[in-house]
C-alpha positions, 0 to 999 in steps of 0.5 A: 325061688325060695330058700329055708333053714332051720335054726336051733342053735348059734351055728344054725343061726350063723349059717343062716345069717351068712346064707341070707347076706350071700343070697342078698348079694347074688340077687343085687340088694344094695349094700346099704339095704343088705347091711340093714338086712343082715343086721335086723336078721342078726338081732332077730336070730339072737332073740330066737336063740334066747327064747329056745326052740326050733325057728324057721328062716325063709328066703323068697323072691317076689315082685311089687306092682307099680303104677304105669308106666313103671315096671314091677320092682323085684324084692326079697322077702325074709320070714322068721317063723317062730317055734311051736312053743313060741307060736302058742305063746302068741309070738307073731312071725318076723318079716322084712322085704328089701328091693333087688334086681332080678338075678340073671345067673340062677346057678349063682344064686343057688350056690350062694345059697349053699354054705359048707359045713366046714368051720374054715369056709363058714369063717370065710363066709362070715369074713365075706358077709363083713365086707358088706359091713366095711363097705357100709362103713365106708359109705358111712364115712363118705356121708359123714364127710359130706355131712361135715361139709354141708355143716361147714357150709351150713355154718358159713351160711349161718354166718352169712345170714347173721352178717346179712341181719347185721347189715339189714339191721344197720340199714333199718337203723339208717333208714329210720334215722333218715325218716326221723330226720325227714319228719324233723325237717318237715315238721320244722318246715311246717312250723316255719311256714306256720310262723311266716303265715302268722307273721304275714297275717298279723302284719296285715292286721297291724298295718290296717289301721292308722290309729295307734291306740287300735294297733296297741289293742290288737297286738295282744289279741294276736299273741295270746294264747299261742305265742304268750300268756300276757302281753304288756305294751308300754308306749313312751309319751311325747316327752320321752320319758322312760319306765318307772318302778311299775316296769320290770328292770329288763324293760328298762334295760330294753328301753335304754339299749334298744335290745331284746331282753330275757329275764329269767332264772336260767339263760334263755339262749335266744338269738339276738336276746340278751340274758337278765336276772329274774324280774322282781315283779314276776320272779317265777316266770320268764319275761321277754322284753322287746323294744319297739324300734324306730329310726330315732329312738324306741316308742316303747317296750313289749313285755311278754310272758311264755305260753309254756316254760320258755320260748322256742328260739325260732318262736322268739326271732319271730316275735322280735320281727313282729314287734319290729313290724308293729313299731313301724305301724305305730310310728306310722300311725302317730305320724299320720295322726300328727299330720292330720291333727296339723292339717285339720287345725290348719284347715279349720284356722283358715276357713273364714267367719262368714259375713252377714250382708243385708238380704243375704244369709250364709251357713257353711259346714266343713267335715274332714274325712273320717279316715285316711289323711284325705283332709286339707284340700277342701275350702270355702270362703265368703266376702264383700267386694268394695262395690258391695257385692258378696263373693261366695267360693267353694274350692278343692285342691288336689292331694291332701295333707299339709301341703294341700292345706297350705296351697288352699291357704294361698289360693284363698289369699290370692282370690281375696286379693284379686276380688279387691280389684273387682272382677267377675266369677269368671275372671277371678278363676281365670287369674287363679288358674294363671297363679296356680300354674305358675306357683305349683305346676304339679298341683290342681284345684277345682272352684266354683265362685258365686257373686251376689249384689244387693241391687241385682236379682240375679247371681253370676257364677263360674266353675273350673272343674268342679261340681255344678251349683244347686238352685232352689227357687221360692216355689220349691223347684230345684234345678242343677246349674249345669252350664259347661264349666271351665277346666281344672285350675293349674292344668297346663293349658291357656283358658278363659273361664266363662261367667254364667248368670241366672235370675235368683228371686228372694227366697231362692237358695243356692247350694255350692259344695265339694264332691266329698258330699255327693260322690260315692265310689260305688255309684259315681257323682250324678246320683249324688247331686240328685240326692242333694237336689232332693234334700234341698227341695225338702224344706219349706220356705220358712225353715230356709229363712228362719234357720238356715243353719239348721237346714245345713245340718238337715242336708248333711244328715241324709247325705252322709248317713250311708257311708263313712267319709273317705274325703272332706265335705264342704257345703255353702248355703246362700239363701236370698231372704224373702221381702215379706 
């Protein structure tokens, strides 16, 4: 269906506009699209009237194909063709298309296209056309309400988003703070672990030595440079003198009060440490003066300078604890050295000056242990009996230190007393066994006794839990006198220790010794006895006859060169001089 109108003046334009609106309504064009069509057409018609001439408006229906399975869509085309003058000037036709359902009532559509020439009817038609505009405005009002509603919702949503962002920011800050606290806690735990590890390792180093000079030397090596740039250790002398002018005033206070002192321009705030003014000896750097405490009085003062501007409080606590442990180690080392010196002095004082009987040469060596308190138990002795015989003895008291040295002296005195009344080596050892068992039930001893007599070309010997004697004959042969010995002296049992007699020709040498000479922890005692036999057999007869003292040294050198001495060593050589 097609409708056309010629437009040359305002009335033609109004009639065409009204007709187009009524046809669009009849064809079922939606109100909004209808209003758009009417508005666009009215604007175009005003443009046509401005340019003048006769214009032609055509309305026709058609269809637009759609992809299957959709049905074709019905549309309404509006075309304004320019006047011949405008067309000649290059004015193109104006076109617009709006969708519309197919009208069922063709008559109604025809009536809709007719517009009376009566002005009243024209006005009514215009008013009817404006109803579409009113409907559009109503729809626009509804849309504006919806827009306002959605705007309010959007505003509320924005507020919610802002609040959510604020909550997320707060949660993020809390999470960052938690992470920071966790990192701080982990760092503090790592520092605490490092301090404890250092304290344990340093304590092991300090307590490994029993030489207090070595401990004093190692302490600065442990602390510099991580915990201090300088370490000064001052130990009080045996008379308990206190520091002189060369020591910082804070060190004097620490020595007198027994409390750590911190000397600096500003308070240190270190736990358990008193603050003092800066030291005149070092006014530009802080000093931490820590006493070396003991149960009686401080041993001295350790003065430290910090690796930076000042110490961390936890580091200061660790330094005070390390100094306390160092003080205990130094005190123990000094006590050990004092006891060792006393025991060694007593030991050497009780060792007898050897006799010089005719026909018999004696040479003895005593060496204390090089480390540990393993001194005070080994001893040797040689003396004459009333009948002209000579008793040679080597013994070893279990235990070490002063108590062992005192017990050794008592056994030595008791043996000499028993030997005055006579008796064989086995009888003497049996009496010593009874004496020790009743005198010191918790102490034991080993011993070997050999008896020589100028009128008898034999040697009688007896042993109680002791390494066997080694005999070298004049021809250079060496053998171990391994007859069964008695049990240790002092054990809770009754025993009679037997004598053993072997020939001893002139030029023979008998070696008595303690286990410190032949026993090594890694190899046992038998290889050591074999080495002693080899060393004794390596001398010529002339060497033993002319220089028994040198021969004793020649035995000790190869026997002790392979390791440090962790026990006392006694060696007694008894050489029967040759007749020539």
